[in-house]
C-alpha positions in Angstrom: -50.0 -4.8 32.4 -50.3 -5.1 36.1 -47.4 -5.9 38.4 -48.7 -9.3 39.1 -49.0 -10.1 35.4 -45.5 -8.9 34.9 -44.2 -11.1 37.6 -46.0 -14.2 36.2 -44.6 -13.4 32.7 -41.1 -13.2 34.1 -41.5 -16.4 36.0 -42.7 -18.2 32.9 -39.8 -16.8 30.8 -37.3 -17.9 33.5 -38.9 -21.4 33.7 -38.7 -21.8 29.9 -35.0 -20.8 29.9 -34.2 -23.1 32.8 -36.1 -26.0 31.0 -34.2 -25.3 27.8 -30.8 -25.1 29.6 -31.5 -28.3 31.5 -32.3 -30.0 28.1 -29.0 -28.8 26.6 -27.1 -30.2 29.5 -29.1 -33.5 29.2 -28.4 -33.6 25.5 -24.7 -32.9 25.8 -24.2 -35.6 28.5 -26.2 -38.3 26.6 -25.2 -37.6 23.0 -23.4 -40.6 21.4 -21.9 -40.9 17.9 -23.0 -44.0 16.1 -22.3 -45.5 12.7 -19.2 -46.4 10.7 -16.0 -44.3 10.5 -16.6 -41.2 8.4 -20.3 -41.1 9.2 -21.6 -38.4 11.5 -24.7 -39.8 13.0 -25.6 -39.0 16.5 -28.2 -40.3 18.9 -29.3 -39.3 22.4 -29.3 -42.6 24.4 -31.1 -42.6 27.7 -30.4 -45.3 30.2 -33.5 -47.1 31.5 -32.6 -45.8 35.0 -33.3 -42.3 33.8 -36.8 -42.7 32.2 -38.1 -39.7 34.1 -35.7 -37.4 32.3 -36.6 -39.0 29.0 -40.3 -38.2 29.5 -39.5 -34.7 31.0 -37.6 -33.6 27.9 -39.7 -35.5 25.3 -41.3 -32.3 23.9 -37.8 -30.8 23.2 -36.6 -34.0 21.8 -39.2 -33.8 19.1 -38.1 -30.2 18.2 -34.4 -31.2 18.4 -35.0 -34.2 16.1 -36.8 -32.1 13.5 -34.1 -29.4 13.6 -31.0 -31.5 13.7 -31.9 -35.1 12.8 -30.6 -36.3 16.2 -32.9 -39.1 17.5 -33.4 -40.2 21.1 -34.2 -43.6 22.4 -34.1 -45.6 25.6 -31.3 -48.1 26.1 -28.1 -48.8 24.1 -27.9 -48.5 20.4 -28.3 -51.7 18.5 -27.0 -52.0 15.0 -29.5 -53.0 12.3 -29.8 -56.7 11.7 -28.6 -57.5 8.2 -29.0 -60.8 6.4 -26.5 -62.0 3.9 -27.4 -64.3 1.1 -25.0 -67.2 0.6 
């Protein structure tokens, strides 16, 4: 491997670690617990003013969701609409 190839490989590795670290910070600051007391459901809620971050981290959100079950969406969480029969 040439010196130039080694430098490119190191830059790619550093970029991947920085991207992953930035996602962890994003995830930590946007993680919200939802659900009733006793339930441990979490979602990453992204304000509409931060759409660029949502799309920047979207590939990692898919991996995170598959691994942990934590979902991500834009805007505040809205509880499911339930209808009651009278």
